[in-house]
Biopython code that builds the backbone (N, CA, C, O; Angstrom):
import numpy as np
from Bio.PDB.StructureBuilder import StructureBuilder

atoms = [
    (1, "MET", "N", (170.793, 184.828, -81.531)),
    (1, "MET", "CA", (169.817, 183.969, -82.200)),
    (1, "MET", "C", (170.075, 182.495, -81.874)),
    (1, "MET", "O", (169.131, 181.740, -81.643)),
    (2, "LEU", "N", (171.346, 182.080, -81.854)),
    (2, "LEU", "CA", (171.688, 180.703, -81.537)),
    (2, "LEU", "C", (171.306, 180.373, -80.096)),
    (2, "LEU", "O", (170.775, 179.296, -79.828)),
    (3, "LYS", "N", (171.570, 181.288, -79.174)),
    (3, "LYS", "CA", (171.218, 181.099, -77.769)),
    (3, "LYS", "C", (169.696, 180.969, -77.621)),
    (3, "LYS", "O", (169.209, 180.157, -76.834)),
    (4, "GLU", "N", (168.963, 181.766, -78.375)),
    (4, "GLU", "CA", (167.495, 181.715, -78.352)),
    (4, "GLU", "C", (166.995, 180.337, -78.782)),
    (4, "GLU", "O", (166.109, 179.778, -78.136)),
    (5, "GLN", "N", (167.544, 179.788, -79.851)),
    (5, "GLN", "CA", (167.152, 178.458, -80.331)),
    (5, "GLN", "C", (167.507, 177.377, -79.312)),
    (5, "GLN", "O", (166.739, 176.436, -79.111)),
    (6, "GLU", "N", (168.659, 177.508, -78.675)),
    (6, "GLU", "CA", (169.052, 176.552, -77.639)),
    (6, "GLU", "C", (168.079, 176.602, -76.468)),
    (6, "GLU", "O", (167.708, 175.560, -75.928)),
    (7, "ASN", "N", (167.658, 177.814, -76.065)),
    (7, "ASN", "CA", (166.686, 177.964, -74.986)),
    (7, "ASN", "C", (165.358, 177.313, -75.356)),
    (7, "ASN", "O", (164.755, 176.624, -74.534)),
    (8, "ILE", "N", (164.904, 177.527, -76.579)),
    (8, "ILE", "CA", (163.641, 176.946, -77.033)),
    (8, "ILE", "C", (163.723, 175.424, -76.998)),
    (8, "ILE", "O", (162.789, 174.768, -76.537)),
    (9, "GLN", "N", (164.816, 174.858, -77.473)),
    (9, "GLN", "CA", (164.977, 173.402, -77.474)),
    (9, "GLN", "C", (165.055, 172.849, -76.050)),
    (9, "GLN", "O", (164.433, 171.832, -75.744)),
    (10, "SER", "N", (165.812, 173.510, -75.188)),
    (10, "SER", "CA", (165.945, 173.050, -73.795)),
    (10, "SER", "C", (164.617, 173.101, -73.063)),
    (10, "SER", "O", (164.236, 172.142, -72.392)),
    (11, "TYR", "N", (163.914, 174.214, -73.189)),
    (11, "TYR", "CA", (162.631, 174.358, -72.517)),
    (11, "TYR", "C", (161.568, 173.447, -73.120)),
    (11, "TYR", "O", (160.662, 173.005, -72.413)),
    (12, "SER", "N", (161.663, 173.166, -74.390)),
    (12, "SER", "CA", (160.734, 172.257, -75.042)),
    (12, "SER", "C", (160.884, 170.850, -74.457)),
    (12, "SER", "O", (159.886, 170.197, -74.152)),
    (13, "ARG", "N", (162.121, 170.383, -74.300)),
    (13, "ARG", "CA", (162.369, 169.064, -73.701)),
    (13, "ARG", "C", (161.882, 169.031, -72.250)),
    (13, "ARG", "O", (161.258, 168.063, -71.816)),
    (14, "LEU", "N", (162.173, 170.096, -71.513)),
    (14, "LEU", "CA", (161.760, 170.177, -70.116)),
    (14, "LEU", "C", (160.240, 170.161, -69.984)),
    (14, "LEU", "O", (159.696, 169.459, -69.132)),
    (15, "LEU", "N", (159.560, 170.928, -70.820)),
    (15, "LEU", "CA", (158.103, 170.995, -70.773)),
    (15, "LEU", "C", (157.481, 169.652, -71.154)),
    (15, "LEU", "O", (156.505, 169.224, -70.536)),
    (16, "ARG", "N", (158.031, 168.995, -72.152)),
    (16, "ARG", "CA", (157.528, 167.676, -72.570)),
    (16, "ARG", "C", (157.628, 166.692, -71.399)),
    (16, "ARG", "O", (156.682, 165.955, -71.124)),
    (17, "SER", "N", (158.758, 166.683, -70.721)),
    (17, "SER", "CA", (158.944, 165.796, -69.565)),
    (17, "SER", "C", (157.983, 166.148, -68.437)),
    (17, "SER", "O", (157.422, 165.260, -67.795)),
    (18, "ALA", "N", (157.792, 167.444, -68.194)),
    (18, "ALA", "CA", (156.890, 167.888, -67.122)),
    (18, "ALA", "C", (155.451, 167.491, -67.418)),
    (18, "ALA", "O", (154.737, 167.048, -66.518)),
    (19, "LEU", "N", (155.017, 167.642, -68.662)),
    (19, "LEU", "CA", (153.657, 167.236, -69.025)),
    (19, "LEU", "C", (153.478, 165.735, -68.834)),
    (19, "LEU", "O", (152.452, 165.285, -68.322)),
    (20, "ASP", "N", (154.481, 164.961, -69.249)),
    (20, "ASP", "CA", (154.409, 163.510, -69.077)),
    (20, "ASP", "C", (154.269, 163.145, -67.603)),
    (20, "ASP", "O", (153.524, 162.224, -67.264)),
    (21, "ALA", "N", (154.969, 163.849, -66.729)),
    (21, "ALA", "CA", (154.968, 163.528, -65.300)),
    (21, "ALA", "C", (153.743, 164.067, -64.559)),
    (21, "ALA", "O", (153.280, 163.441, -63.606)),
    (22, "LYS", "N", (153.218, 165.208, -64.977)),
    (22, "LYS", "CA", (152.222, 165.909, -64.168)),
    (22, "LYS", "C", (150.772, 165.779, -64.621)),
    (22, "LYS", "O", (149.874, 166.160, -63.870)),
    (23, "LEU", "N", (150.511, 165.266, -65.795)),
    (23, "LEU", "CA", (149.129, 165.213, -66.274)),
    (23, "LEU", "C", (148.294, 164.120, -65.612)),
    (23, "LEU", "O", (147.065, 164.188, -65.646)),
    (24, "ASN", "N", (148.922, 163.131, -65.019)),
    (24, "ASN", "CA", (148.211, 162.071, -64.304)),
    (24, "ASN", "C", (147.212, 161.312, -65.176)),
    (24, "ASN", "O", (146.132, 160.941, -64.717)),
    (25, "THR", "N", (147.581, 161.085, -66.434)),
    (25, "THR", "CA", (146.773, 160.248, -67.331)),
    (25, "THR", "C", (147.718, 159.301, -68.053)),
    (25, "THR", "O", (148.934, 159.366, -67.875)),
    (26, "ASP", "N", (147.154, 158.427, -68.864)),
    (26, "ASP", "CA", (147.987, 157.544, -69.683)),
    (26, "ASP", "C", (148.502, 158.265, -70.925)),
    (26, "ASP", "O", (149.337, 157.728, -71.653)),
    (27, "ASP", "N", (148.012, 159.473, -71.167)),
    (27, "ASP", "CA", (148.470, 160.255, -72.317)),
    (27, "ASP", "C", (149.850, 160.836, -72.023)),
    (27, "ASP", "O", (150.083, 161.401, -70.955)),
    (28, "SER", "N", (150.752, 160.692, -72.976)),
    (28, "SER", "CA", (152.107, 161.230, -72.803)),
    (28, "SER", "C", (152.795, 161.315, -74.156)),
    (28, "SER", "O", (152.295, 160.813, -75.162)),
    (29, "SER", "N", (153.953, 161.962, -74.156)),
    (29, "SER", "CA", (154.741, 161.999, -75.390)),
    (29, "SER", "C", (155.366, 160.630, -75.652)),
    (29, "SER", "O", (155.686, 160.304, -76.795)),
    (30, "PHE", "N", (155.543, 159.822, -74.593)),
    (30, "PHE", "CA", (156.081, 158.467, -74.768)),
    (30, "PHE", "C", (155.134, 157.608, -75.583)),
    (30, "PHE", "O", (155.566, 156.843, -76.446)),
    (31, "SER", "N", (153.848, 157.732, -75.311)),
    (31, "SER", "CA", (152.844, 156.956, -76.047)),
    (31, "SER", "C", (152.398, 157.669, -77.317)),
    (31, "SER", "O", (151.533, 157.171, -78.038)),
    (32, "ASN", "N", (152.975, 158.818, -77.593)),
    (32, "ASN", "CA", (152.673, 159.631, -78.769)),
    (32, "ASN", "C", (151.215, 160.092, -78.788)),
    (32, "ASN", "O", (150.637, 160.285, -79.858)),
    (33, "SER", "N", (150.624, 160.268, -77.608)),
    (33, "SER", "CA", (149.256, 160.763, -77.568)),
    (33, "SER", "C", (149.189, 162.268, -77.343)),
    (33, "SER", "O", (148.145, 162.882, -77.562)),
    (34, "ILE", "N", (150.304, 162.871, -76.903)),
    (34, "ILE", "CA", (150.379, 164.324, -76.726)),
    (34, "ILE", "C", (151.606, 164.841, -77.467)),
    (34, "ILE", "O", (152.691, 164.266, -77.386)),
    (35, "GLY", "N", (151.409, 165.941, -78.190)),
    (35, "GLY", "CA", (152.523, 166.585, -78.865)),
    (35, "GLY", "C", (152.561, 168.056, -78.510)),
    (35, "GLY", "O", (151.557, 168.630, -78.089)),
    (36, "LEU", "N", (153.724, 168.661, -78.680)),
    (36, "LEU", "CA", (153.835, 170.100, -78.436)),
    (36, "LEU", "C", (154.875, 170.709, -79.356)),
    (36, "LEU", "O", (155.810, 170.047, -79.807)),
    (37, "LYS", "N", (154.679, 171.992, -79.619)),
    (37, "LYS", "CA", (155.643, 172.772, -80.388)),
    (37, "LYS", "C", (155.819, 174.102, -79.672)),
    (37, "LYS", "O", (154.860, 174.850, -79.481)),
    (38, "LEU", "N", (157.054, 174.388, -79.278)),
    (38, "LEU", "CA", (157.379, 175.621, -78.585)),
    (38, "LEU", "C", (158.151, 176.529, -79.531)),
    (38, "LEU", "O", (159.148, 176.114, -80.122)),
    (39, "THR", "N", (157.695, 177.759, -79.672)),
    (39, "THR", "CA", (158.406, 178.775, -80.434)),
    (39, "THR", "C", (158.627, 179.973, -79.515)),
    (39, "THR", "O", (158.224, 179.952, -78.352)),
    (40, "LYS", "N", (159.255, 180.993, -80.028)),
    (40, "LYS", "CA", (159.526, 182.184, -79.222)),
    (40, "LYS", "C", (158.239, 182.851, -78.744)),
    (40, "LYS", "O", (158.205, 183.413, -77.650)),
    (41, "ASN", "N", (157.187, 182.796, -79.547)),
    (41, "ASN", "CA", (155.954, 183.521, -79.249)),
    (41, "ASN", "C", (154.751, 182.666, -78.902)),
    (41, "ASN", "O", (153.709, 183.202, -78.525)),
    (42, "SER", "N", (154.866, 181.343, -79.019)),
    (42, "SER", "CA", (153.688, 180.520, -78.756)),
    (42, "SER", "C", (154.052, 179.096, -78.363)),
    (42, "SER", "O", (155.155, 178.610, -78.615)),
    (43, "LEU", "N", (153.089, 178.460, -77.743)),
    (43, "LEU", "CA", (153.145, 177.038, -77.418)),
    (43, "LEU", "C", (151.884, 176.419, -78.006)),
    (43, "LEU", "O", (150.775, 176.886, -77.747)),
    (44, "ILE", "N", (152.059, 175.371, -78.795)),
    (44, "ILE", "CA", (150.932, 174.636, -79.346)),
    (44, "ILE", "C", (150.994, 173.224, -78.775)),
    (44, "ILE", "O", (152.025, 172.556, -78.849)),
    (45, "VAL", "N", (149.884, 172.783, -78.208)),
    (45, "VAL", "CA", (149.767, 171.443, -77.636)),
    (45, "VAL", "C", (148.612, 170.751, -78.343)),
    (45, "VAL", "O", (147.544, 171.337, -78.520)),
    (46, "TRP", "N", (148.828, 169.490, -78.752)),
    (46, "TRP", "CA", (147.765, 168.759, -79.433)),
    (46, "TRP", "C", (147.699, 167.333, -78.896)),
    (46, "TRP", "O", (148.643, 166.824, -78.291)),
    (47, "LEU", "N", (146.570, 166.721, -79.137)),
    (47, "LEU", "CA", (146.356, 165.324, -78.795)),
    (47, "LEU", "C", (146.307, 164.518, -80.078)),
    (47, "LEU", "O", (145.701, 164.939, -81.063)),
    (48, "ASN", "N", (146.938, 163.374, -80.063)),
    (48, "ASN", "CA", (146.820, 162.428, -81.163)),
    (48, "ASN", "C", (145.707, 161.459, -80.778)),
    (48, "ASN", "O", (145.897, 160.588, -79.929)),
    (49, "GLU", "N", (144.550, 161.617, -81.405)),
    (49, "GLU", "CA", (143.369, 160.829, -81.062)),
    (49, "GLU", "C", (143.487, 159.406, -81.588)),
    (49, "GLU", "O", (144.110, 159.193, -82.628)),
    (50, "PRO", "N", (142.915, 158.438, -80.910)),
    (50, "PRO", "CA", (142.146, 158.576, -79.680)),
    (50, "PRO", "C", (143.071, 158.736, -78.480)),
    (50, "PRO", "O", (144.152, 158.149, -78.424)),
    (51, "SER", "N", (142.632, 159.530, -77.538)),
    (51, "SER", "CA", (143.402, 159.742, -76.315)),
    (51, "SER", "C", (142.460, 159.791, -75.127)),
    (51, "SER", "O", (141.250, 159.955, -75.278)),
    (52, "GLU", "N", (143.028, 159.647, -73.958)),
    (52, "GLU", "CA", (142.237, 159.686, -72.732)),
    (52, "GLU", "C", (141.784, 161.107, -72.410)),
    (52, "GLU", "O", (140.700, 161.306, -71.862)),
    (53, "SER", "N", (142.604, 162.087, -72.748)),
    (53, "SER", "CA", (142.304, 163.491, -72.440)),
    (53, "SER", "C", (141.332, 164.089, -73.452)),
    (53, "SER", "O", (141.164, 163.580, -74.559)),
    (54, "ILE", "N", (140.700, 165.183, -73.039)),
    (54, "ILE", "CA", (139.763, 165.906, -73.889)),
    (54, "ILE", "C", (140.256, 167.333, -74.039)),
    (54, "ILE", "O", (140.646, 167.957, -73.052)),
    (55, "LEU", "N", (140.246, 167.861, -75.255)),
    (55, "LEU", "CA", (140.643, 169.260, -75.484)),
    (55, "LEU", "C", (139.513, 170.169, -75.011)),
    (55, "LEU", "O", (138.652, 170.566, -75.796)),
    (56, "ASN", "N", (139.524, 170.487, -73.739)),
    (56, "ASN", "CA", (138.512, 171.377, -73.177)),
    (56, "ASN", "C", (139.189, 172.376, -72.235)),
    (56, "ASN", "O", (140.416, 172.391, -72.129)),
    (57, "VAL", "N", (138.414, 173.193, -71.564)),
    (57, "VAL", "CA", (138.959, 174.243, -70.708)),
    (57, "VAL", "C", (139.737, 173.649, -69.533)),
    (57, "VAL", "O", (140.755, 174.209, -69.128)),
    (58, "ASP", "N", (139.280, 172.540, -68.987)),
    (58, "ASP", "CA", (139.999, 171.916, -67.877)),
    (58, "ASP", "C", (141.396, 171.461, -68.313)),
    (58, "ASP", "O", (142.376, 171.677, -67.600)),
    (59, "PHE", "N", (141.476, 170.833, -69.483)),
    (59, "PHE", "CA", (142.768, 170.403, -70.020)),
    (59, "PHE", "C", (143.659, 171.618, -70.280)),
    (59, "PHE", "O", (144.845, 171.612, -69.951)),
    (60, "LYS", "N", (143.077, 172.652, -70.870)),
    (60, "LYS", "CA", (143.818, 173.890, -71.148)),
    (60, "LYS", "C", (144.369, 174.498, -69.862)),
    (60, "LYS", "O", (145.516, 174.943, -69.820)),
    (61, "ASP", "N", (143.547, 174.516, -68.814)),
    (61, "ASP", "CA", (143.995, 175.078, -67.536)),
    (61, "ASP", "C", (145.152, 174.284, -66.936)),
    (61, "ASP", "O", (146.080, 174.870, -66.379)),
    (62, "LYS", "N", (145.106, 172.949, -67.045)),
    (62, "LYS", "CA", (146.206, 172.118, -66.551)),
    (62, "LYS", "C", (147.493, 172.421, -67.304)),
    (62, "LYS", "O", (148.548, 172.612, -66.698)),
    (63, "ILE", "N", (147.399, 172.464, -68.625)),
    (63, "ILE", "CA", (148.581, 172.743, -69.455)),
    (63, "ILE", "C", (149.130, 174.127, -69.120)),
    (63, "ILE", "O", (150.341, 174.305, -68.992)),
    (64, "GLU", "N", (148.244, 175.096, -68.979)),
    (64, "GLU", "CA", (148.645, 176.474, -68.674)),
    (64, "GLU", "C", (149.362, 176.560, -67.327)),
    (64, "GLU", "O", (150.367, 177.260, -67.207)),
    (65, "GLN", "N", (148.856, 175.856, -66.317)),
    (65, "GLN", "CA", (149.497, 175.849, -65.009)),
    (65, "GLN", "C", (150.896, 175.247, -65.083)),
    (65, "GLN", "O", (151.850, 175.805, -64.541)),
    (66, "ILE", "N", (151.010, 174.118, -65.750)),
    (66, "ILE", "CA", (152.304, 173.449, -65.871)),
    (66, "ILE", "C", (153.277, 174.315, -66.664)),
    (66, "ILE", "O", (154.414, 174.525, -66.241)),
    (67, "ALA", "N", (152.830, 174.814, -67.810)),
    (67, "ALA", "CA", (153.694, 175.624, -68.671)),
    (67, "ALA", "C", (154.134, 176.913, -67.983)),
    (67, "ALA", "O", (155.282, 177.333, -68.127)),
    (68, "SER", "N", (153.229, 177.541, -67.236)),
    (68, "SER", "CA", (153.566, 178.809, -66.571)),
    (68, "SER", "C", (154.742, 178.650, -65.622)),
    (68, "SER", "O", (155.632, 179.500, -65.581)),
    (69, "SER", "N", (154.746, 177.569, -64.863)),
    (69, "SER", "CA", (155.833, 177.388, -63.907)),
    (69, "SER", "C", (157.097, 176.828, -64.553)),
    (69, "SER", "O", (158.202, 177.225, -64.186)),
    (70, "ILE", "N", (156.951, 175.922, -65.500)),
    (70, "ILE", "CA", (158.119, 175.287, -66.123)),
    (70, "ILE", "C", (158.862, 176.251, -67.053)),
    (70, "ILE", "O", (160.093, 176.259, -67.073)),
    (71, "LEU", "N", (158.142, 177.050, -67.808)),
    (71, "LEU", "CA", (158.785, 177.923, -68.798)),
    (71, "LEU", "C", (159.384, 179.196, -68.202)),
    (71, "LEU", "O", (160.258, 179.816, -68.808)),
    (72, "TYR", "N", (158.914, 179.587, -67.015)),
    (72, "TYR", "CA", (159.436, 180.791, -66.367)),
    (72, "TYR", "C", (160.864, 180.530, -65.887)),
    (72, "TYR", "O", (161.093, 179.441, -65.362)),
    (73, "PRO", "N", (161.819, 181.406, -66.014)),
    (73, "PRO", "CA", (161.730, 182.808, -66.381)),
    (73, "PRO", "C", (162.028, 183.090, -67.852)),
    (73, "PRO", "O", (162.042, 184.250, -68.264)),
    (74, "GLN", "N", (162.268, 182.043, -68.652)),
    (74, "GLN", "CA", (162.620, 182.305, -70.051)),
    (74, "GLN", "C", (161.413, 182.731, -70.874)),
    (74, "GLN", "O", (161.548, 183.493, -71.831)),
    (75, "PHE", "N", (160.227, 182.238, -70.499)),
    (75, "PHE", "CA", (158.984, 182.581, -71.183)),
    (75, "PHE", "C", (157.936, 182.924, -70.142)),
    (75, "PHE", "O", (157.938, 182.368, -69.044)),
    (76, "VAL", "N", (157.043, 183.836, -70.483)),
    (76, "VAL", "CA", (155.884, 184.140, -69.652)),
    (76, "VAL", "C", (154.651, 183.781, -70.472)),
    (76, "VAL", "O", (154.479, 184.255, -71.595)),
    (77, "VAL", "N", (153.789, 182.932, -69.894)),
    (77, "VAL", "CA", (152.557, 182.533, -70.574)),
    (77, "VAL", "C", (151.554, 183.672, -70.452)),
    (77, "VAL", "O", (151.288, 184.163, -69.355)),
    (78, "LYS", "N", (151.000, 184.087, -71.593)),
    (78, "LYS", "CA", (149.975, 185.129, -71.607)),
    (78, "LYS", "C", (148.630, 184.452, -71.352)),
    (78, "LYS", "O", (148.072, 183.803, -72.236)),
    (79, "HIS", "N", (148.122, 184.612, -70.137)),
    (79, "HIS", "CA", (146.871, 183.953, -69.763)),
    (79, "HIS", "C", (145.699, 184.587, -70.506)),
    (79, "HIS", "O", (145.601, 185.807, -70.636)),
    (80, "LYS", "N", (144.822, 183.721, -70.985)),
    (80, "LYS", "CA", (143.671, 184.166, -71.753)),
    (80, "LYS", "C", (142.488, 183.283, -71.380)),
    (80, "LYS", "O", (142.617, 182.060, -71.314)),
    (81, "ALA", "N", (141.350, 183.894, -71.140)),
    (81, "ALA", "CA", (140.148, 183.134, -70.789)),
    (81, "ALA", "C", (139.659, 182.334, -71.991)),
    (81, "ALA", "O", (139.844, 182.742, -73.138)),
    (82, "GLY", "N", (139.044, 181.212, -71.721)),
    (82, "GLY", "CA", (138.472, 180.404, -72.789)),
    (82, "GLY", "C", (139.497, 179.511, -73.457)),
    (82, "GLY", "O", (140.611, 179.326, -72.965)),
    (83, "LEU", "N", (139.099, 178.972, -74.572)),
    (83, "LEU", "CA", (139.882, 177.987, -75.308)),
    (83, "LEU", "C", (140.317, 178.564, -76.648)),
    (83, "LEU", "O", (139.477, 179.045, -77.410)),
    (84, "THR", "N", (141.600, 178.527, -76.950)),
    (84, "THR", "CA", (142.085, 178.963, -78.260)),
    (84, "THR", "C", (142.461, 177.716, -79.046)),
    (84, "THR", "O", (143.601, 177.253, -79.002)),
    (85, "LEU", "N", (141.483, 177.184, -79.762)),
    (85, "LEU", "CA", (141.669, 175.991, -80.571)),
    (85, "LEU", "C", (142.079, 176.414, -81.973)),
    (85, "LEU", "O", (141.437, 177.266, -82.586)),
    (86, "ILE", "N", (143.155, 175.812, -82.480)),
    (86, "ILE", "CA", (143.638, 176.175, -83.817)),
    (86, "ILE", "C", (143.651, 174.939, -84.720)),
    (86, "ILE", "O", (143.818, 173.818, -84.240)),
    (87, "PRO", "N", (143.475, 175.149, -86.031)),
    (87, "PRO", "CA", (143.587, 174.028, -86.964)),
    (87, "PRO", "C", (145.058, 173.733, -87.263)),
    (87, "PRO", "O", (145.878, 174.648, -87.331)),
    (88, "ARG", "N", (145.377, 172.479, -87.437)),
    (88, "ARG", "CA", (146.708, 172.047, -87.889)),
    (88, "ARG", "C", (146.472, 171.380, -89.242)),
    (88, "ARG", "O", (146.403, 170.155, -89.342)),
    (89, "LEU", "N", (146.350, 172.203, -90.273)),
    (89, "LEU", "CA", (145.816, 171.781, -91.567)),
    (89, "LEU", "C", (146.647, 170.739, -92.302)),
    (89, "LEU", "O", (146.084, 169.932, -93.041)),
    (90, "ASN", "N", (147.948, 170.725, -92.130)),
    (90, "ASN", "CA", (148.790, 169.783, -92.865)),
    (90, "ASN", "C", (149.066, 168.509, -92.075)),
    (90, "ASN", "O", (150.000, 167.770, -92.388)),
    (91, "GLU", "N", (148.264, 168.255, -91.062)),
    (91, "GLU", "CA", (148.444, 167.080, -90.205)),
    (91, "GLU", "C", (147.319, 166.088, -90.448)),
    (91, "GLU", "O", (146.263, 166.459, -90.962)),
    (92, "PRO", "N", (147.538, 164.821, -90.082)),
    (92, "PRO", "CA", (146.460, 163.832, -90.242)),
    (92, "PRO", "C", (145.278, 164.146, -89.333)),
    (92, "PRO", "O", (145.438, 164.867, -88.348)),
    (93, "PRO", "N", (144.102, 163.623, -89.641)),
    (93, "PRO", "CA", (142.892, 163.958, -88.874)),
    (93, "PRO", "C", (143.019, 163.726, -87.366)),
    (93, "PRO", "O", (142.426, 164.467, -86.582)),
    (94, "GLU", "N", (143.775, 162.721, -86.950)),
    (94, "GLU", "CA", (143.867, 162.436, -85.518)),
    (94, "GLU", "C", (144.619, 163.501, -84.725)),
    (94, "GLU", "O", (144.535, 163.519, -83.497)),
    (95, "SER", "N", (145.348, 164.385, -85.395)),
    (95, "SER", "CA", (146.069, 165.454, -84.686)),
    (95, "SER", "C", (145.888, 166.806, -85.374)),
    (95, "SER", "O", (146.781, 167.653, -85.331)),
    (96, "ALA", "N", (144.738, 167.005, -86.005)),
    (96, "ALA", "CA", (144.495, 168.192, -86.830)),
    (96, "ALA", "C", (144.015, 169.415, -86.054)),
    (96, "ALA", "O", (143.651, 170.424, -86.659)),
    (97, "ARG", "N", (144.009, 169.339, -84.717)),
    (97, "ARG", "CA", (143.600, 170.491, -83.907)),
    (97, "ARG", "C", (144.507, 170.580, -82.696)),
    (97, "ARG", "O", (145.022, 169.571, -82.214)),
    (98, "GLY", "N", (144.698, 171.797, -82.210)),
    (98, "GLY", "CA", (145.554, 171.980, -81.047)),
    (98, "GLY", "C", (145.155, 173.206, -80.250)),
    (98, "GLY", "O", (144.358, 174.032, -80.696)),
    (99, "LEU", "N", (145.726, 173.304, -79.065)),
    (99, "LEU", "CA", (145.542, 174.474, -78.211)),
    (99, "LEU", "C", (146.743, 175.381, -78.389)),
    (99, "LEU", "O", (147.886, 174.922, -78.405)),
    (100, "LYS", "N", (146.479, 176.667, -78.521)),
    (100, "LYS", "CA", (147.567, 177.630, -78.689)),
    (100, "LYS", "C", (147.615, 178.559, -77.479)),
    (100, "LYS", "O", (146.599, 179.110, -77.053)),
    (101, "PHE", "N", (148.815, 178.716, -76.940)),
    (101, "PHE", "CA", (149.070, 179.613, -75.818)),
    (101, "PHE", "C", (150.047, 180.685, -76.280)),
    (101, "PHE", "O", (151.110, 180.371, -76.817)),
    (102, "GLY", "N", (149.694, 181.937, -76.073)),
    (102, "GLY", "CA", (150.601, 183.030, -76.396)),
    (102, "GLY", "C", (151.704, 183.125, -75.345)),
    (102, "GLY", "O", (151.458, 182.925, -74.156)),
    (103, "LEU", "N", (152.913, 183.430, -75.792)),
    (103, "LEU", "CA", (154.057, 183.549, -74.891)),
    (103, "LEU", "C", (154.765, 184.881, -75.085)),
    (103, "LEU", "O", (154.719, 185.478, -76.160)),
    (104, "HIS", "N", (155.416, 185.329, -74.029)),
    (104, "HIS", "CA", (156.337, 186.468, -74.104)),
    (104, "HIS", "C", (157.714, 185.904, -73.803)),
    (104, "HIS", "O", (157.917, 185.262, -72.773)),
    (105, "TYR", "N", (158.664, 186.144, -74.704)),
    (105, "TYR", "CA", (160.021, 185.639, -74.501)),
    (105, "TYR", "C", (160.756, 186.560, -73.534)),
    (105, "TYR", "O", (160.920, 187.751, -73.801)),
    (106, "GLY", "N", (161.191, 186.009, -72.423)),
    (106, "GLY", "CA", (161.875, 186.794, -71.394)),
    (106, "GLY", "C", (160.901, 187.261, -70.326)),
    (106, "GLY", "O", (159.731, 186.880, -70.321)),
    (107, "ILE", "N", (161.393, 188.075, -69.441)),
    (107, "ILE", "CA", (160.588, 188.587, -68.325)),
    (107, "ILE", "C", (160.141, 189.995, -68.677)),
    (107, "ILE", "O", (160.907, 190.778, -69.240)),
    (108, "TYR", "N", (158.889, 190.314, -68.340)),
    (108, "TYR", "CA", (158.415, 191.671, -68.535)),
    (108, "TYR", "C", (159.205, 192.608, -67.625)),
    (108, "TYR", "O", (159.489, 192.278, -66.473)),
    (109, "LYS", "N", (159.553, 193.769, -68.151)),
    (109, "LYS", "CA", (160.287, 194.771, -67.359)),
    (109, "LYS", "C", (159.341, 195.909, -67.007)),
    (109, "LYS", "O", (158.621, 196.433, -67.856)),
    (110, "ARG", "N", (159.364, 196.271, -65.750)),
    (110, "ARG", "CA", (158.548, 197.399, -65.295)),
    (110, "ARG", "C", (159.256, 198.707, -65.593)),
    (110, "ARG", "O", (160.484, 198.795, -65.585)),
    (111, "LEU", "N", (158.437, 199.728, -65.858)),
    (111, "LEU", "CA", (159.011, 201.054, -66.121)),
    (111, "LEU", "C", (159.304, 201.774, -64.826)),
    (111, "LEU", "O", (159.790, 202.905, -64.846)),
]
sb = StructureBuilder()
sb.init_structure("model")
sb.init_model(0)
sb.init_chain("A")
sb.init_seg("    ")
for serial, (resi, resn, name, xyz) in enumerate(atoms, 1):
    if name == "N":
        sb.init_residue(resn, " ", resi, " ")
    sb.init_atom(name, np.array(xyz, "f"), 0.0, 1.0, " ", f" {name:<3s}", serial, name[0])
structure = sb.get_structure()
């Protein structure tokens, strides 16, 4: 369990840095315009409005591409068509919505 938490924290820092470097916008965790939460089963990414980026399918696809390569092999992103927008009810209005990506912890094993 401790190793699992360490992996989540390490990959969370790595993913945050990768998003800051690869999104090619002024939005970043440095400017507090993008936030993320990584757990064993999911990744939630949100924008703190106003921001340059738009929560749409193009943004989701960029995040998914970055996350898929950065999180592997510790996590596998479960690709899903469309946009999975979730409410963040206990957050202020500027960050009250986010994108949710399903994850599998570890590598899938073939039978």
